[in-house]
C-alpha positions in Angstrom: -135.2 -16.2 22.0 -135.5 -18.3 18.8 -132.7 -20.7 17.6 -133.6 -19.7 14.0 -135.4 -16.5 13.2 -136.5 -16.3 9.7 -139.3 -18.4 8.5 -138.3 -18.9 4.5 -140.9 -20.0 2.3 -140.8 -20.1 -1.6 -141.5 -22.1 -4.7 -139.2 -23.6 -7.0 -140.2 -24.3 -11.0 -137.7 -26.5 -12.9 -137.3 -29.6 -14.5 -136.3 -33.1 -13.0 -136.5 -31.6 -9.5 -136.1 -34.1 -6.7 -137.6 -33.2 -3.4 -135.7 -35.8 -1.2 -132.1 -34.7 -2.9 -133.2 -30.9 -2.3 -134.4 -31.4 1.1 -131.3 -33.7 2.1 -129.0 -31.0 0.6 -130.9 -28.1 2.6 -130.6 -30.2 5.9 -127.0 -31.2 5.3 -125.9 -27.7 4.1 -127.8 -25.1 6.0 -128.6 -24.4 9.9 -132.5 -24.5 10.5 -135.1 -26.4 11.3 -138.8 -27.3 10.5 -137.9 -28.1 6.8 -140.8 -29.0 4.4 -140.0 -29.9 0.7 -142.8 -31.1 -1.1 -143.7 -31.4 -4.6 -142.9 -33.0 -8.0 -140.4 -33.0 -10.8 -141.5 -29.6 -11.9 -143.0 -27.8 -8.7 -141.2 -27.9 -5.4 -142.2 -26.0 -2.4 -139.8 -25.1 0.5 -140.6 -24.1 4.0 -137.6 -23.7 6.3 -136.6 -21.8 9.5 -133.1 -20.4 9.4 -130.9 -17.4 10.5 -129.4 -17.1 6.7 -132.5 -17.3 4.3 -130.4 -15.6 1.6 -128.2 -18.7 1.5 -131.2 -21.0 1.1 -132.8 -18.7 -1.8 -129.2 -18.7 -3.5 -129.2 -22.5 -3.7 -132.9 -22.6 -4.5 -132.2 -20.2 -7.5 -129.6 -22.8 -9.0 -132.4 -25.4 -9.4 -135.1 -23.4 -11.4 -137.0 -20.2 -11.2 -137.9 -19.1 -7.7 -141.1 -17.1 -6.8 -143.8 -16.6 -4.2 -141.0 -16.0 -1.6 -141.9 -15.1 1.6 -139.3 -14.4 4.4 -140.7 -13.6 7.7 -139.0 -12.5 11.1 -140.2 -14.7 13.5 -138.7 -12.8 16.5 -140.5 -9.6 15.6 -143.8 -11.6 15.1 -143.0 -13.0 18.7 -142.5 -9.4 20.1 -146.0 -8.3 18.6 -144.5 -6.7 15.6 -145.2 -7.2 12.1 -142.5 -9.6 10.6 
């Protein structure tokens, strides 16, 4: 059994984005692991394992336009099913 079921990935396009501030907020606010938050002031890539991907998406949408959203169910993948 996985601690965090959903592999959540997305891009945020915006202005004056700060990858450290965004990464710290995600780490401090949402339960999860394997955070990757990289980019520059106009484009950030997020990768995060969590049980509540909708909360991460909701937060990221406040920062700019979100796109290339992928939420995969890693539990289903581990069981050999499509995620």
